mmCIF entry with sequence, helices, sheets and N, C-alpha, C, O atoms, coordinates in Angstrom:
data_MODEL
# 
_entry.id   MODEL 
# 
_entity.id                         1 
_entity.type                       polymer 
_entity.pdbx_number_of_molecules   1 
# 
_entity_poly.entity_id                      1 
_entity_poly.type                           'polypeptide(L)' 
_entity_poly.nstd_linkage                   no 
_entity_poly.nstd_monomer                   no 
_entity_poly.pdbx_seq_one_letter_code       MIRLLQIEFIKLWNNRASKVLIISYFALLTSIALVAAIKFDIGHI 
_entity_poly.pdbx_seq_one_letter_code_can   MIRLLQIEFIKLWNNRASKVLIISYFALLTSIALVAAIKFDIGHI 
_entity_poly.pdbx_strand_id                 A 
# 
loop_
_entity_poly_seq.entity_id 
_entity_poly_seq.num 
_entity_poly_seq.mon_id 
_entity_poly_seq.hetero 
1 1  MET n 
1 2  ILE n 
1 3  ARG n 
1 4  LEU n 
1 5  LEU n 
1 6  GLN n 
1 7  ILE n 
1 8  GLU n 
1 9  PHE n 
1 10 ILE n 
1 11 LYS n 
1 12 LEU n 
1 13 TRP n 
1 14 ASN n 
1 15 ASN n 
1 16 ARG n 
1 17 ALA n 
1 18 SER n 
1 19 LYS n 
1 20 VAL n 
1 21 LEU n 
1 22 ILE n 
1 23 ILE n 
1 24 SER n 
1 25 TYR n 
1 26 PHE n 
1 27 ALA n 
1 28 LEU n 
1 29 LEU n 
1 30 THR n 
1 31 SER n 
1 32 ILE n 
1 33 ALA n 
1 34 LEU n 
1 35 VAL n 
1 36 ALA n 
1 37 ALA n 
1 38 ILE n 
1 39 LYS n 
1 40 PHE n 
1 41 ASP n 
1 42 ILE n 
1 43 GLY n 
1 44 HIS n 
1 45 ILE n 
# 
_struct_asym.id          A 
_struct_asym.entity_id   1 
# 
loop_
_struct_conf.conf_type_id 
_struct_conf.id 
_struct_conf.pdbx_PDB_helix_id 
_struct_conf.beg_label_comp_id 
_struct_conf.beg_label_asym_id 
_struct_conf.beg_label_seq_id 
_struct_conf.pdbx_beg_PDB_ins_code 
_struct_conf.end_label_comp_id 
_struct_conf.end_label_asym_id 
_struct_conf.end_label_seq_id 
_struct_conf.pdbx_end_PDB_ins_code 
_struct_conf.beg_auth_comp_id 
_struct_conf.beg_auth_asym_id 
_struct_conf.beg_auth_seq_id 
_struct_conf.end_auth_comp_id 
_struct_conf.end_auth_asym_id 
_struct_conf.end_auth_seq_id 
_struct_conf.pdbx_PDB_helix_class 
_struct_conf.details 
_struct_conf.pdbx_PDB_helix_length 
HELX_P HELX_P1 AA1 ILE A 2  ? ASN A 14 ? ILE A 2  ASN A 14 1 ? 13 
HELX_P HELX_P2 AA2 ARG A 16 ? ALA A 37 ? ARG A 16 ALA A 37 1 ? 22 
# 
_struct_conf_type.id          HELX_P 
_struct_conf_type.criteria    ? 
_struct_conf_type.reference   ? 
# 
loop_
_atom_site.group_PDB 
_atom_site.id 
_atom_site.type_symbol 
_atom_site.label_atom_id 
_atom_site.label_alt_id 
_atom_site.label_comp_id 
_atom_site.label_asym_id 
_atom_site.label_entity_id 
_atom_site.label_seq_id 
_atom_site.pdbx_PDB_ins_code 
_atom_site.Cartn_x 
_atom_site.Cartn_y 
_atom_site.Cartn_z 
_atom_site.occupancy 
_atom_site.B_iso_or_equiv 
_atom_site.pdbx_formal_charge 
_atom_site.auth_seq_id 
_atom_site.auth_comp_id 
_atom_site.auth_asym_id 
_atom_site.auth_atom_id 
_atom_site.pdbx_PDB_model_num 
ATOM 1   N N  . MET A 1 1  ? 78.658 28.024 5.271  1.00 0.00 ? 1  MET A N  1 
ATOM 2   C CA . MET A 1 1  ? 77.241 27.932 5.022  1.00 0.00 ? 1  MET A CA 1 
ATOM 3   C C  . MET A 1 1  ? 76.414 28.774 5.850  1.00 0.00 ? 1  MET A C  1 
ATOM 4   O O  . MET A 1 1  ? 75.426 29.331 5.370  1.00 0.00 ? 1  MET A O  1 
ATOM 5   N N  . ILE A 1 2  ? 76.762 28.914 7.126  1.00 0.00 ? 2  ILE A N  1 
ATOM 6   C CA . ILE A 1 2  ? 75.943 29.830 7.955  1.00 0.00 ? 2  ILE A CA 1 
ATOM 7   C C  . ILE A 1 2  ? 76.196 31.257 7.525  1.00 0.00 ? 2  ILE A C  1 
ATOM 8   O O  . ILE A 1 2  ? 75.288 32.089 7.523  1.00 0.00 ? 2  ILE A O  1 
ATOM 9   N N  . ARG A 1 3  ? 77.444 31.538 7.157  1.00 0.00 ? 3  ARG A N  1 
ATOM 10  C CA . ARG A 1 3  ? 77.786 32.867 6.626  1.00 0.00 ? 3  ARG A CA 1 
ATOM 11  C C  . ARG A 1 3  ? 76.916 33.300 5.394  1.00 0.00 ? 3  ARG A C  1 
ATOM 12  O O  . ARG A 1 3  ? 76.478 34.442 5.261  1.00 0.00 ? 3  ARG A O  1 
ATOM 13  N N  . LEU A 1 4  ? 76.713 32.298 4.524  1.00 0.00 ? 4  LEU A N  1 
ATOM 14  C CA . LEU A 1 4  ? 75.950 32.591 3.289  1.00 0.00 ? 4  LEU A CA 1 
ATOM 15  C C  . LEU A 1 4  ? 74.533 32.819 3.710  1.00 0.00 ? 4  LEU A C  1 
ATOM 16  O O  . LEU A 1 4  ? 73.901 33.683 3.103  1.00 0.00 ? 4  LEU A O  1 
ATOM 17  N N  . LEU A 1 5  ? 73.936 32.128 4.708  1.00 0.00 ? 5  LEU A N  1 
ATOM 18  C CA . LEU A 1 5  ? 72.649 32.365 5.079  1.00 0.00 ? 5  LEU A CA 1 
ATOM 19  C C  . LEU A 1 5  ? 72.428 33.679 5.724  1.00 0.00 ? 5  LEU A C  1 
ATOM 20  O O  . LEU A 1 5  ? 71.408 34.345 5.545  1.00 0.00 ? 5  LEU A O  1 
ATOM 21  N N  . GLN A 1 6  ? 73.505 34.058 6.546  1.00 0.00 ? 6  GLN A N  1 
ATOM 22  C CA . GLN A 1 6  ? 73.374 35.394 7.071  1.00 0.00 ? 6  GLN A CA 1 
ATOM 23  C C  . GLN A 1 6  ? 73.378 36.508 5.983  1.00 0.00 ? 6  GLN A C  1 
ATOM 24  O O  . GLN A 1 6  ? 72.609 37.467 6.044  1.00 0.00 ? 6  GLN A O  1 
ATOM 25  N N  . ILE A 1 7  ? 74.210 36.346 5.068  1.00 0.00 ? 7  ILE A N  1 
ATOM 26  C CA . ILE A 1 7  ? 74.329 37.366 3.944  1.00 0.00 ? 7  ILE A CA 1 
ATOM 27  C C  . ILE A 1 7  ? 72.979 37.490 3.272  1.00 0.00 ? 7  ILE A C  1 
ATOM 28  O O  . ILE A 1 7  ? 72.512 38.591 2.980  1.00 0.00 ? 7  ILE A O  1 
ATOM 29  N N  . GLU A 1 8  ? 72.301 36.241 3.009  1.00 0.00 ? 8  GLU A N  1 
ATOM 30  C CA . GLU A 1 8  ? 70.983 36.318 2.262  1.00 0.00 ? 8  GLU A CA 1 
ATOM 31  C C  . GLU A 1 8  ? 69.893 36.927 3.160  1.00 0.00 ? 8  GLU A C  1 
ATOM 32  O O  . GLU A 1 8  ? 68.968 37.597 2.700  1.00 0.00 ? 8  GLU A O  1 
ATOM 33  N N  . PHE A 1 9  ? 70.047 36.672 4.397  1.00 0.00 ? 9  PHE A N  1 
ATOM 34  C CA . PHE A 1 9  ? 69.089 37.307 5.354  1.00 0.00 ? 9  PHE A CA 1 
ATOM 35  C C  . PHE A 1 9  ? 69.288 38.738 5.397  1.00 0.00 ? 9  PHE A C  1 
ATOM 36  O O  . PHE A 1 9  ? 68.297 39.464 5.470  1.00 0.00 ? 9  PHE A O  1 
ATOM 37  N N  . ILE A 1 10 ? 70.537 39.268 5.358  1.00 0.00 ? 10 ILE A N  1 
ATOM 38  C CA . ILE A 1 10 ? 70.664 40.629 5.417  1.00 0.00 ? 10 ILE A CA 1 
ATOM 39  C C  . ILE A 1 10 ? 70.232 41.342 4.102  1.00 0.00 ? 10 ILE A C  1 
ATOM 40  O O  . ILE A 1 10 ? 69.773 42.483 4.142  1.00 0.00 ? 10 ILE A O  1 
ATOM 41  N N  . LYS A 1 11 ? 70.381 40.673 2.961  1.00 0.00 ? 11 LYS A N  1 
ATOM 42  C CA . LYS A 1 11 ? 69.800 41.221 1.654  1.00 0.00 ? 11 LYS A CA 1 
ATOM 43  C C  . LYS A 1 11 ? 68.385 41.277 1.743  1.00 0.00 ? 11 LYS A C  1 
ATOM 44  O O  . LYS A 1 11 ? 67.790 42.265 1.314  1.00 0.00 ? 11 LYS A O  1 
ATOM 45  N N  . LEU A 1 12 ? 67.736 40.246 2.295  1.00 0.00 ? 12 LEU A N  1 
ATOM 46  C CA . LEU A 1 12 ? 66.235 40.197 2.331  1.00 0.00 ? 12 LEU A CA 1 
ATOM 47  C C  . LEU A 1 12 ? 65.758 41.299 3.317  1.00 0.00 ? 12 LEU A C  1 
ATOM 48  O O  . LEU A 1 12 ? 64.788 42.006 3.048  1.00 0.00 ? 12 LEU A O  1 
ATOM 49  N N  . TRP A 1 13 ? 66.445 41.419 4.429  1.00 0.00 ? 13 TRP A N  1 
ATOM 50  C CA . TRP A 1 13 ? 65.937 42.351 5.449  1.00 0.00 ? 13 TRP A CA 1 
ATOM 51  C C  . TRP A 1 13 ? 66.047 43.838 5.001  1.00 0.00 ? 13 TRP A C  1 
ATOM 52  O O  . TRP A 1 13 ? 65.295 44.706 5.446  1.00 0.00 ? 13 TRP A O  1 
ATOM 53  N N  . ASN A 1 14 ? 67.011 44.072 4.110  1.00 0.00 ? 14 ASN A N  1 
ATOM 54  C CA . ASN A 1 14 ? 67.342 45.436 3.653  1.00 0.00 ? 14 ASN A CA 1 
ATOM 55  C C  . ASN A 1 14 ? 66.236 45.830 2.597  1.00 0.00 ? 14 ASN A C  1 
ATOM 56  O O  . ASN A 1 14 ? 66.005 47.018 2.370  1.00 0.00 ? 14 ASN A O  1 
ATOM 57  N N  . ASN A 1 15 ? 65.588 44.861 1.984  1.00 0.00 ? 15 ASN A N  1 
ATOM 58  C CA . ASN A 1 15 ? 64.617 45.136 0.946  1.00 0.00 ? 15 ASN A CA 1 
ATOM 59  C C  . ASN A 1 15 ? 63.283 45.409 1.592  1.00 0.00 ? 15 ASN A C  1 
ATOM 60  O O  . ASN A 1 15 ? 62.782 44.627 2.399  1.00 0.00 ? 15 ASN A O  1 
ATOM 61  N N  . ARG A 1 16 ? 62.727 46.533 1.220  1.00 0.00 ? 16 ARG A N  1 
ATOM 62  C CA . ARG A 1 16 ? 61.452 46.885 1.920  1.00 0.00 ? 16 ARG A CA 1 
ATOM 63  C C  . ARG A 1 16 ? 60.307 45.947 1.723  1.00 0.00 ? 16 ARG A C  1 
ATOM 64  O O  . ARG A 1 16 ? 59.591 45.566 2.649  1.00 0.00 ? 16 ARG A O  1 
ATOM 65  N N  . ALA A 1 17 ? 60.155 45.568 0.392  1.00 0.00 ? 17 ALA A N  1 
ATOM 66  C CA . ALA A 1 17 ? 58.949 44.691 0.128  1.00 0.00 ? 17 ALA A CA 1 
ATOM 67  C C  . ALA A 1 17 ? 59.134 43.333 0.799  1.00 0.00 ? 17 ALA A C  1 
ATOM 68  O O  . ALA A 1 17 ? 58.139 42.776 1.261  1.00 0.00 ? 17 ALA A O  1 
ATOM 69  N N  . SER A 1 18 ? 60.295 42.779 0.883  1.00 0.00 ? 18 SER A N  1 
ATOM 70  C CA . SER A 1 18 ? 60.455 41.486 1.544  1.00 0.00 ? 18 SER A CA 1 
ATOM 71  C C  . SER A 1 18 ? 60.304 41.588 3.104  1.00 0.00 ? 18 SER A C  1 
ATOM 72  O O  . SER A 1 18 ? 59.890 40.648 3.782  1.00 0.00 ? 18 SER A O  1 
ATOM 73  N N  . LYS A 1 19 ? 60.665 42.776 3.604  1.00 0.00 ? 19 LYS A N  1 
ATOM 74  C CA . LYS A 1 19 ? 60.517 42.993 5.024  1.00 0.00 ? 19 LYS A CA 1 
ATOM 75  C C  . LYS A 1 19 ? 59.003 43.009 5.336  1.00 0.00 ? 19 LYS A C  1 
ATOM 76  O O  . LYS A 1 19 ? 58.599 42.399 6.326  1.00 0.00 ? 19 LYS A O  1 
ATOM 77  N N  . VAL A 1 20 ? 58.190 43.647 4.572  1.00 0.00 ? 20 VAL A N  1 
ATOM 78  C CA . VAL A 1 20 ? 56.826 43.727 4.717  1.00 0.00 ? 20 VAL A CA 1 
ATOM 79  C C  . VAL A 1 20 ? 56.195 42.276 4.669  1.00 0.00 ? 20 VAL A C  1 
ATOM 80  O O  . VAL A 1 20 ? 55.359 41.926 5.502  1.00 0.00 ? 20 VAL A O  1 
ATOM 81  N N  . LEU A 1 21 ? 56.614 41.497 3.706  1.00 0.00 ? 21 LEU A N  1 
ATOM 82  C CA . LEU A 1 21 ? 56.142 40.122 3.449  1.00 0.00 ? 21 LEU A CA 1 
ATOM 83  C C  . LEU A 1 21 ? 56.555 39.245 4.674  1.00 0.00 ? 21 LEU A C  1 
ATOM 84  O O  . LEU A 1 21 ? 55.765 38.436 5.161  1.00 0.00 ? 21 LEU A O  1 
ATOM 85  N N  . ILE A 1 22 ? 57.755 39.422 5.130  1.00 0.00 ? 22 ILE A N  1 
ATOM 86  C CA . ILE A 1 22 ? 58.192 38.569 6.298  1.00 0.00 ? 22 ILE A CA 1 
ATOM 87  C C  . ILE A 1 22 ? 57.416 38.891 7.530  1.00 0.00 ? 22 ILE A C  1 
ATOM 88  O O  . ILE A 1 22 ? 56.952 37.995 8.234  1.00 0.00 ? 22 ILE A O  1 
ATOM 89  N N  . ILE A 1 23 ? 57.258 40.248 7.819  1.00 0.00 ? 23 ILE A N  1 
ATOM 90  C CA . ILE A 1 23 ? 56.468 40.579 9.057  1.00 0.00 ? 23 ILE A CA 1 
ATOM 91  C C  . ILE A 1 23 ? 54.999 40.129 8.942  1.00 0.00 ? 23 ILE A C  1 
ATOM 92  O O  . ILE A 1 23 ? 54.402 39.587 9.872  1.00 0.00 ? 23 ILE A O  1 
ATOM 93  N N  . SER A 1 24 ? 54.463 40.389 7.750  1.00 0.00 ? 24 SER A N  1 
ATOM 94  C CA . SER A 1 24 ? 53.060 39.972 7.614  1.00 0.00 ? 24 SER A CA 1 
ATOM 95  C C  . SER A 1 24 ? 52.884 38.443 7.615  1.00 0.00 ? 24 SER A C  1 
ATOM 96  O O  . SER A 1 24 ? 51.845 37.951 8.055  1.00 0.00 ? 24 SER A O  1 
ATOM 97  N N  . TYR A 1 25 ? 53.834 37.720 7.153  1.00 0.00 ? 25 TYR A N  1 
ATOM 98  C CA . TYR A 1 25 ? 53.784 36.233 7.220  1.00 0.00 ? 25 TYR A CA 1 
ATOM 99  C C  . TYR A 1 25 ? 53.662 35.720 8.676  1.00 0.00 ? 25 TYR A C  1 
ATOM 100 O O  . TYR A 1 25 ? 52.787 34.937 9.047  1.00 0.00 ? 25 TYR A O  1 
ATOM 101 N N  . PHE A 1 26 ? 54.708 36.286 9.523  1.00 0.00 ? 26 PHE A N  1 
ATOM 102 C CA . PHE A 1 26 ? 54.671 35.873 10.917 1.00 0.00 ? 26 PHE A CA 1 
ATOM 103 C C  . PHE A 1 26 ? 53.550 36.436 11.649 1.00 0.00 ? 26 PHE A C  1 
ATOM 104 O O  . PHE A 1 26 ? 53.121 35.756 12.582 1.00 0.00 ? 26 PHE A O  1 
ATOM 105 N N  . ALA A 1 27 ? 52.987 37.567 11.399 1.00 0.00 ? 27 ALA A N  1 
ATOM 106 C CA . ALA A 1 27 ? 51.822 38.138 11.979 1.00 0.00 ? 27 ALA A CA 1 
ATOM 107 C C  . ALA A 1 27 ? 50.628 37.117 11.685 1.00 0.00 ? 27 ALA A C  1 
ATOM 108 O O  . ALA A 1 27 ? 49.877 36.723 12.578 1.00 0.00 ? 27 ALA A O  1 
ATOM 109 N N  . LEU A 1 28 ? 50.532 36.751 10.433 1.00 0.00 ? 28 LEU A N  1 
ATOM 110 C CA . LEU A 1 28 ? 49.433 35.853 10.092 1.00 0.00 ? 28 LEU A CA 1 
ATOM 111 C C  . LEU A 1 28 ? 49.601 34.443 10.691 1.00 0.00 ? 28 LEU A C  1 
ATOM 112 O O  . LEU A 1 28 ? 48.591 33.814 11.009 1.00 0.00 ? 28 LEU A O  1 
ATOM 113 N N  . LEU A 1 29 ? 50.729 33.959 10.847 1.00 0.00 ? 29 LEU A N  1 
ATOM 114 C CA . LEU A 1 29 ? 50.881 32.656 11.531 1.00 0.00 ? 29 LEU A CA 1 
ATOM 115 C C  . LEU A 1 29 ? 50.536 32.880 13.040 1.00 0.00 ? 29 LEU A C  1 
ATOM 116 O O  . LEU A 1 29 ? 49.859 32.035 13.626 1.00 0.00 ? 29 LEU A O  1 
ATOM 117 N N  . THR A 1 30 ? 50.968 33.954 13.657 1.00 0.00 ? 30 THR A N  1 
ATOM 118 C CA . THR A 1 30 ? 50.707 34.137 15.063 1.00 0.00 ? 30 THR A CA 1 
ATOM 119 C C  . THR A 1 30 ? 49.232 34.331 15.249 1.00 0.00 ? 30 THR A C  1 
ATOM 120 O O  . THR A 1 30 ? 48.710 33.787 16.223 1.00 0.00 ? 30 THR A O  1 
ATOM 121 N N  . SER A 1 31 ? 48.521 35.023 14.452 1.00 0.00 ? 31 SER A N  1 
ATOM 122 C CA . SER A 1 31 ? 47.101 35.205 14.568 1.00 0.00 ? 31 SER A CA 1 
ATOM 123 C C  . SER A 1 31 ? 46.346 33.904 14.334 1.00 0.00 ? 31 SER A C  1 
ATOM 124 O O  . SER A 1 31 ? 45.327 33.682 14.988 1.00 0.00 ? 31 SER A O  1 
ATOM 125 N N  . ILE A 1 32 ? 46.778 33.066 13.470 1.00 0.00 ? 32 ILE A N  1 
ATOM 126 C CA . ILE A 1 32 ? 46.069 31.710 13.193 1.00 0.00 ? 32 ILE A CA 1 
ATOM 127 C C  . ILE A 1 32 ? 46.322 30.850 14.328 1.00 0.00 ? 32 ILE A C  1 
ATOM 128 O O  . ILE A 1 32 ? 45.444 30.065 14.685 1.00 0.00 ? 32 ILE A O  1 
ATOM 129 N N  . ALA A 1 33 ? 47.475 30.917 14.959 1.00 0.00 ? 33 ALA A N  1 
ATOM 130 C CA . ALA A 1 33 ? 47.713 30.052 16.147 1.00 0.00 ? 33 ALA A CA 1 
ATOM 131 C C  . ALA A 1 33 ? 46.953 30.566 17.343 1.00 0.00 ? 33 ALA A C  1 
ATOM 132 O O  . ALA A 1 33 ? 46.522 29.746 18.154 1.00 0.00 ? 33 ALA A O  1 
ATOM 133 N N  . LEU A 1 34 ? 46.756 31.835 17.518 1.00 0.00 ? 34 LEU A N  1 
ATOM 134 C CA . LEU A 1 34 ? 45.954 32.351 18.605 1.00 0.00 ? 34 LEU A CA 1 
ATOM 135 C C  . LEU A 1 34 ? 44.518 31.978 18.444 1.00 0.00 ? 34 LEU A C  1 
ATOM 136 O O  . LEU A 1 34 ? 43.864 31.594 19.414 1.00 0.00 ? 34 LEU A O  1 
ATOM 137 N N  . VAL A 1 35 ? 44.003 32.082 17.240 1.00 0.00 ? 35 VAL A N  1 
ATOM 138 C CA . VAL A 1 35 ? 42.536 31.744 16.974 1.00 0.00 ? 35 VAL A CA 1 
ATOM 139 C C  . VAL A 1 35 ? 42.438 30.242 17.115 1.00 0.00 ? 35 VAL A C  1 
ATOM 140 O O  . VAL A 1 35 ? 41.404 29.787 17.605 1.00 0.00 ? 35 VAL A O  1 
ATOM 141 N N  . ALA A 1 36 ? 43.416 29.413 16.734 1.00 0.00 ? 36 ALA A N  1 
ATOM 142 C CA . ALA A 1 36 ? 43.340 28.016 16.971 1.00 0.00 ? 36 ALA A CA 1 
ATOM 143 C C  . ALA A 1 36 ? 43.306 27.522 18.418 1.00 0.00 ? 36 ALA A C  1 
ATOM 144 O O  . ALA A 1 36 ? 42.743 26.489 18.781 1.00 0.00 ? 36 ALA A O  1 
ATOM 145 N N  . ALA A 1 37 ? 43.964 28.365 19.194 1.00 0.00 ? 37 ALA A N  1 
ATOM 146 C CA . ALA A 1 37 ? 44.125 28.054 20.606 1.00 0.00 ? 37 ALA A CA 1 
ATOM 147 C C  . ALA A 1 37 ? 42.768 28.321 21.350 1.00 0.00 ? 37 ALA A C  1 
ATOM 148 O O  . ALA A 1 37 ? 42.519 27.681 22.372 1.00 0.00 ? 37 ALA A O  1 
ATOM 149 N N  . ILE A 1 38 ? 41.943 29.192 20.892 1.00 0.00 ? 38 ILE A N  1 
ATOM 150 C CA . ILE A 1 38 ? 40.731 29.515 21.515 1.00 0.00 ? 38 ILE A CA 1 
ATOM 151 C C  . ILE A 1 38 ? 39.680 28.556 21.050 1.00 0.00 ? 38 ILE A C  1 
ATOM 152 O O  . ILE A 1 38 ? 39.502 28.311 19.857 1.00 0.00 ? 38 ILE A O  1 
ATOM 153 N N  . LYS A 1 39 ? 38.946 27.989 22.082 1.00 0.00 ? 39 LYS A N  1 
ATOM 154 C CA . LYS A 1 39 ? 37.923 27.024 21.738 1.00 0.00 ? 39 LYS A CA 1 
ATOM 155 C C  . LYS A 1 39 ? 36.560 27.738 21.648 1.00 0.00 ? 39 LYS A C  1 
ATOM 156 O O  . LYS A 1 39 ? 36.064 28.292 22.629 1.00 0.00 ? 39 LYS A O  1 
ATOM 157 N N  . PHE A 1 40 ? 35.949 27.705 20.390 1.00 0.00 ? 40 PHE A N  1 
ATOM 158 C CA . PHE A 1 40 ? 34.705 28.326 20.246 1.00 0.00 ? 40 PHE A CA 1 
ATOM 159 C C  . PHE A 1 40 ? 33.644 27.340 20.417 1.00 0.00 ? 40 PHE A C  1 
ATOM 160 O O  . PHE A 1 40 ? 33.739 26.225 19.903 1.00 0.00 ? 40 PHE A O  1 
ATOM 161 N N  . ASP A 1 41 ? 32.537 27.730 21.183 1.00 0.00 ? 41 ASP A N  1 
ATOM 162 C CA . ASP A 1 41 ? 31.516 26.784 21.462 1.00 0.00 ? 41 ASP A CA 1 
ATOM 163 C C  . ASP A 1 41 ? 30.317 27.260 20.594 1.00 0.00 ? 41 ASP A C  1 
ATOM 164 O O  . ASP A 1 41 ? 29.595 28.177 20.986 1.00 0.00 ? 41 ASP A O  1 
ATOM 165 N N  . ILE A 1 42 ? 30.115 26.630 19.419 1.00 0.00 ? 42 ILE A N  1 
ATOM 166 C CA . ILE A 1 42 ? 29.142 26.959 18.471 1.00 0.00 ? 42 ILE A CA 1 
ATOM 167 C C  . ILE A 1 42 ? 27.998 25.836 18.536 1.00 0.00 ? 42 ILE A C  1 
ATOM 168 O O  . ILE A 1 42 ? 28.017 24.862 17.784 1.00 0.00 ? 42 ILE A O  1 
ATOM 169 N N  . GLY A 1 43 ? 27.074 26.036 19.425 1.00 0.00 ? 43 GLY A N  1 
ATOM 170 C CA . GLY A 1 43 ? 25.946 25.121 19.525 1.00 0.00 ? 43 GLY A CA 1 
ATOM 171 C C  . GLY A 1 43 ? 26.383 23.806 19.838 1.00 0.00 ? 43 GLY A C  1 
ATOM 172 O O  . GLY A 1 43 ? 27.359 23.635 20.568 1.00 0.00 ? 43 GLY A O  1 
ATOM 173 N N  . HIS A 1 44 ? 25.681 22.772 19.298 1.00 0.00 ? 44 HIS A N  1 
ATOM 174 C CA . HIS A 1 44 ? 26.058 21.310 19.470 1.00 0.00 ? 44 HIS A CA 1 
ATOM 175 C C  . HIS A 1 44 ? 26.595 20.703 18.182 1.00 0.00 ? 44 HIS A C  1 
ATOM 176 O O  . HIS A 1 44 ? 26.208 19.595 17.811 1.00 0.00 ? 44 HIS A O  1 
ATOM 177 N N  . ILE A 1 45 ? 27.408 21.359 17.555 1.00 0.00 ? 45 ILE A N  1 
ATOM 178 C CA . ILE A 1 45 ? 28.010 20.913 16.250 1.00 0.00 ? 45 ILE A CA 1 
ATOM 179 C C  . ILE A 1 45 ? 29.291 20.108 16.653 1.00 0.00 ? 45 ILE A C  1 
ATOM 180 O O  . ILE A 1 45 ? 30.005 19.610 15.783 1.00 0.00 ? 45 ILE A O  1 
# 
């Protein structure tokens, strides 16, 4: 089972479009986590 997952990951990683999507997905998640960690003080709301 692990070997099948490794093969699928290699196929995805060799595809340029999926590589861009994977990297942009994790970049988006990281940026959302960083923005959520910062406490914004917007008046008395």
